[in-house]
N, C-alpha and C positions, 0 to 999 in steps of 0.2 A: 504494500500500500504506500503510495507516495505521501510526502509530507503535506501537500496541499489537501489531499483527500482526508488525511488523518486530522488535520486542523479543522476542516469543515465538519467532520464527524464530532470532534470534541466541542466545537462551538454549538452544535445542535444539541448535544447532551447537556451543556450548560443551560441553554434556553429551555429545554424540557424540564430540567431540574428547578429552574426559577419559576416556571409556570406551576409546577407541582407545589412548591412552597407557597406561592400566592394562593393557589386553590385551597390548600390546607388552612391558611389564615382566614380566607373567606368563609370556608365551611365552619370554622370554629367561632368566628365573631358575628357573622351576618346571616347565617342560614338557620331559620327556626326549626326546620325538619331535623337537622342534625342535633340541635339542642333538645328536641323532644325525645330523641333516641337515648339520651342519657350517656352512660359510659360507652356504649357502642359508637355513638356519634363522636365522642372525644377520641376514641381509638382510630376511627376513620380519618379524622382530620390530622391526628398525630402521624399516622402512616403516610399520608400525603406529604407532610413536611419532612419526615425521615427519608423517604425515597428521593425527594427533591434535594436534600442535603447530600445523599449518597451520589447522586448524579452530578451535582454542580461542584462540590468542593474538590474532590480528587482530580477531576478533569481540569479545573483551573490550575492546580499545582503542576500537572503534567504539561499543560499548554504553556505555562510560564517557563518550565524547564526547556521545552523545545525552542521557544523564542530566544531564551538566553543562550542556548547552545548555538543557534543559528547566528546570533549577533557576534559571538566569539569567533566563529568560523569566518565571518565576513571581516572582522578586524584582523585576524591572522592573515587572510588573503591580501588585504590592503597593506599590511606591514611587509609581507613578502614582495609585493609588487613595487613598493617604494624603495626597497633596498636594491 
């Protein structure tokens, strides 16, 4: 898989994760049906937030690692070209 496709996939995972977090917050705070469910409703909203965190945080760290590595490679190429 090329870096461009991997970065696109990671950005998509981040977006889905953020949407799940937002949905969990919406369900917990603004949805009366989930409130009427009691504990089951709280679990549903918590699962949405948890899966959103699982999708968004590790992918952000890996994406940052890829971008830093790419920047270091470009600096090394520029240094080699200037000498």
